[in-house]
C-alpha positions as CSV (number, residue, x, y, z in Angstrom):
1,M,-19.6,-7.2,27.1
2,S,-19.8,-4.6,29.4
3,P,-18.1,-4.3,32.4
4,E,-21.4,-4.5,34.0
5,T,-22.0,-7.6,32.7
6,S,-18.6,-9.7,32.5
7,D,-18.4,-12.6,35.0
8,H,-14.6,-12.6,34.6
9,V,-13.2,-8.8,34.9
10,P,-13.4,-6.5,37.5
11,M,-14.9,-3.0,37.0
12,T,-11.5,-1.8,38.5
13,V,-9.7,-2.7,35.5
14,W,-12.1,-2.2,32.6
15,C,-10.5,-0.2,29.5
16,T,-13.0,0.3,26.9
17,L,-9.7,0.2,24.3
18,I,-8.5,-3.3,25.1
19,P,-11.0,-6.2,23.1
20,P,-12.9,-7.4,25.8
21,K,-11.2,-11.0,25.1
22,E,-7.8,-9.8,25.7
23,I,-8.2,-7.9,28.9
24,G,-8.2,-10.7,31.0
25,K,-4.4,-10.9,30.1
26,L,-3.8,-7.1,31.7
27,V,-5.8,-7.9,35.1
28,E,-3.0,-7.2,37.2
29,F,-2.1,-3.9,35.5
30,E,-4.8,-1.9,37.1
31,E,-3.1,1.4,37.2
32,E,-1.7,1.3,33.9
33,L,-5.1,0.3,32.3
34,R,-6.6,3.6,34.0
35,M,-3.8,5.7,32.6
36,V,-4.2,3.6,29.0
37,N,-8.0,4.9,29.4
38,E,-7.6,8.4,30.2
39,T,-5.3,8.5,27.1
40,Y,-8.0,7.1,24.7
41,E,-10.2,9.2,25.9
42,D,-8.1,12.3,25.2
43,W,-7.5,11.0,21.5
44,L,-11.3,10.9,21.1
45,V,-11.6,14.3,21.9
46,S,-8.6,15.5,20.0
47,M,-9.6,13.1,16.8
48,R,-13.8,14.1,16.7
49,T,-12.4,17.4,16.0
50,K,-11.0,16.3,12.8
51,P,-12.4,15.9,9.7
52,L,-13.4,12.6,7.9
53,V,-14.6,13.8,4.7
54,G,-11.5,13.9,2.3
55,S,-9.2,11.7,4.7
56,N,-6.9,9.4,3.0
57,I,-5.5,5.9,4.1
58,G,-2.5,7.9,5.0
59,M,-3.8,10.4,7.2
60,L,-6.0,7.8,9.1
61,L,-3.4,5.5,9.9
62,D,-1.5,8.4,11.0
63,R,-4.3,9.1,13.6
64,I,-4.4,5.7,14.7
65,R,-0.4,5.7,15.0
66,I,-0.9,8.9,17.5
67,L,-2.8,7.2,19.6
68,M,-0.3,4.0,19.7
69,I,2.4,6.7,20.7
70,N,0.4,7.7,23.3
71,I,0.1,4.2,24.8
72,G,3.3,4.0,24.9
73,I,3.8,7.2,26.6
74,A,1.2,6.3,28.9
75,C,2.9,3.1,29.7
76,A,6.4,4.6,29.9
77,V,7.7,3.1,33.0
78,N,6.5,-0.5,31.9
79,R,7.4,-0.3,28.0
80,E,6.8,-4.3,27.9
81,L,3.2,-3.7,28.9
82,A,3.1,-0.7,26.3
83,E,4.7,-3.1,23.7
84,E,2.1,-5.6,24.5
85,I,-0.9,-3.7,24.3
86,Q,0.2,-1.8,21.4
87,S,0.6,-5.5,19.7
88,I,-3.0,-6.5,21.2
89,L,-4.4,-3.5,19.3
90,S,-2.7,-3.9,16.2
91,T,-3.5,-7.6,15.9
92,N,-7.3,-7.0,16.5
93,L,-7.2,-4.2,13.9
94,R,-5.5,-6.0,11.6
95,T,-8.0,-8.8,12.1
96,R,-10.7,-6.3,11.5
97,A,-9.4,-5.2,8.4
98,L,-8.7,-8.8,6.9
99,D,-12.3,-9.3,7.7
100,I,-13.5,-6.7,5.8
101,V,-11.5,-7.7,3.2
102,S,-12.6,-11.2,2.8
103,Q,-16.3,-9.7,2.0
104,L,-15.0,-8.0,-1.0
105,P,-16.3,-9.2,-4.3
106,E,-14.0,-11.2,-6.6
107,D,-15.9,-10.8,-9.5
108,P,-15.0,-9.2,-12.2
109,P,-11.3,-10.6,-12.1
110,E,-10.0,-7.0,-11.5
111,K,-11.7,-6.8,-8.4
112,M,-10.3,-10.2,-7.5
113,I,-6.5,-8.6,-8.0
114,V,-7.4,-5.9,-5.7
115,K,-8.9,-8.0,-2.7
116,E,-5.6,-10.2,-3.2
117,I,-3.4,-7.2,-3.1
118,L,-5.3,-5.9,0.0
119,S,-5.2,-9.0,1.5
120,A,-1.3,-9.3,1.3
121,F,-1.0,-5.2,2.6
122,F,-3.2,-5.9,5.5
123,E,-1.5,-9.0,6.4
124,G,1.8,-7.2,6.5
125,L,0.5,-3.6,7.9
126,K,1.8,-2.5,11.3
127,F,-0.3,0.0,12.8
128,T,2.9,1.5,15.2
129,R,4.5,2.3,12.0
130,D,5.1,5.5,9.9
131,I,4.5,4.1,6.2
132,F,3.6,5.4,2.6
133,P,0.4,3.4,1.9
134,E,0.7,4.6,-1.9
135,E,4.4,3.1,-1.8
136,E,3.4,0.0,0.1
137,I,0.6,-0.9,-1.8
138,E,2.3,-0.5,-5.3
139,R,5.2,-2.3,-3.6
140,V,2.8,-5.3,-2.8
141,A,1.2,-5.4,-6.3
142,L,4.5,-5.6,-7.9
143,E,5.7,-8.6,-5.6
144,N,2.7,-10.4,-6.0
145,V,1.7,-10.2,-9.4
146,K,3.2,-12.4,-11.9
147,P,4.4,-10.6,-14.6
148,F,6.6,-8.6,-12.1
149,G,7.9,-12.0,-10.3
150,G,6.7,-15.3,-8.9
151,S,3.2,-14.9,-8.0
152,K,2.2,-15.5,-4.4
153,M,-1.4,-15.2,-5.6
154,K,-3.9,-17.3,-8.1
155,R,-1.4,-18.3,-10.8
156,G,-2.0,-17.0,-14.8
157,V,-4.8,-14.7,-13.7
158,F,-2.6,-11.8,-13.1
159,G,-0.8,-12.1,-16.9
160,K,-3.9,-12.5,-18.5
161,I,-6.1,-9.4,-17.0
162,L,-2.7,-7.0,-16.8
163,G,-2.0,-7.9,-20.3
164,S,-5.5,-8.0,-21.6
165,T,-5.5,-4.0,-21.9
166,K,-4.6,-2.9,-25.5
167,G,-2.6,0.1,-25.5
168,L,-1.7,0.1,-21.9
169,S,1.8,-0.8,-20.9
170,K,2.1,-3.4,-17.7
171,T,3.3,-0.4,-16.0
172,D,0.1,1.7,-16.5
173,D,-2.0,-1.5,-15.4
174,I,-0.1,-1.9,-12.0
175,H,-0.5,1.6,-11.3
176,S,-4.4,1.8,-12.0
177,T,-4.6,-1.6,-9.9
178,T,-2.6,0.2,-7.2
179,K,-5.1,3.1,-7.0
180,D,-8.1,1.1,-7.3
181,A,-6.8,-1.0,-4.2
182,L,-5.9,2.1,-2.5
183,L,-8.7,3.8,-2.6
184,E,-10.6,0.5,-1.5
185,S,-7.7,0.5,1.6
186,T,-8.9,3.8,2.6
187,N,-12.4,2.6,2.8
188,I,-11.4,-0.2,5.1
189,I,-9.4,2.0,7.2
190,K,-12.1,4.4,8.0
191,R,-14.8,1.7,8.8
192,I,-11.8,0.7,11.4
193,Y,-11.3,4.3,12.3
194,M,-14.8,5.2,12.7
195,R,-15.4,2.2,15.0
196,L,-12.3,3.3,16.8
197,L,-14.4,6.5,17.5
198,S,-17.5,5.1,18.3
199,P,-18.5,4.2,22.1
200,D,-17.9,0.6,21.5
201,P,-14.8,0.0,19.6
202,W,-14.8,-3.8,19.3
203,G,-18.8,-4.5,18.8
204,E,-20.0,-5.6,15.7
205,Y,-19.7,-3.5,12.4
């Protein structure tokens, strides 16, 4: 949907950063949305000068968090609105990430483990917080893999797989799995970040 084709949202309150399905909630904040749109455009100019090759998930999440912080500054006189916009963006970014995760393969079983870990990681990810992804993903793995506590995932599978590699300890196995999940999470965030840099951030991907 574009501001020209929408029958429900006046062009005066259009803001490219806000998902079209959500902007109806914010129509009364015309001036604030204009400021948010300007903030987004400034962020785009700044981010397009930064390299994408070699960027890991931590770097990309930091860039998205900068956008969230700048939105807070743009709406400084209306803290509730800033938090509402940040919540809308976080929810939609999280939904997009989980959508991508849902499309990941589950075979062989090791890939299914990574997929489950990433599902748990993105379900709890707050795009406004400063985090260390390596630590968070490893924590999620430790909390969800059965040998390290009550499994929240498919019981029995993790114990069999993580205990199947001869010569490696469970710690080695969990670190290897975390490494794979971290690499895949970078690919996911990279797709989301690239979409935010595009002219149509909420279009099909």
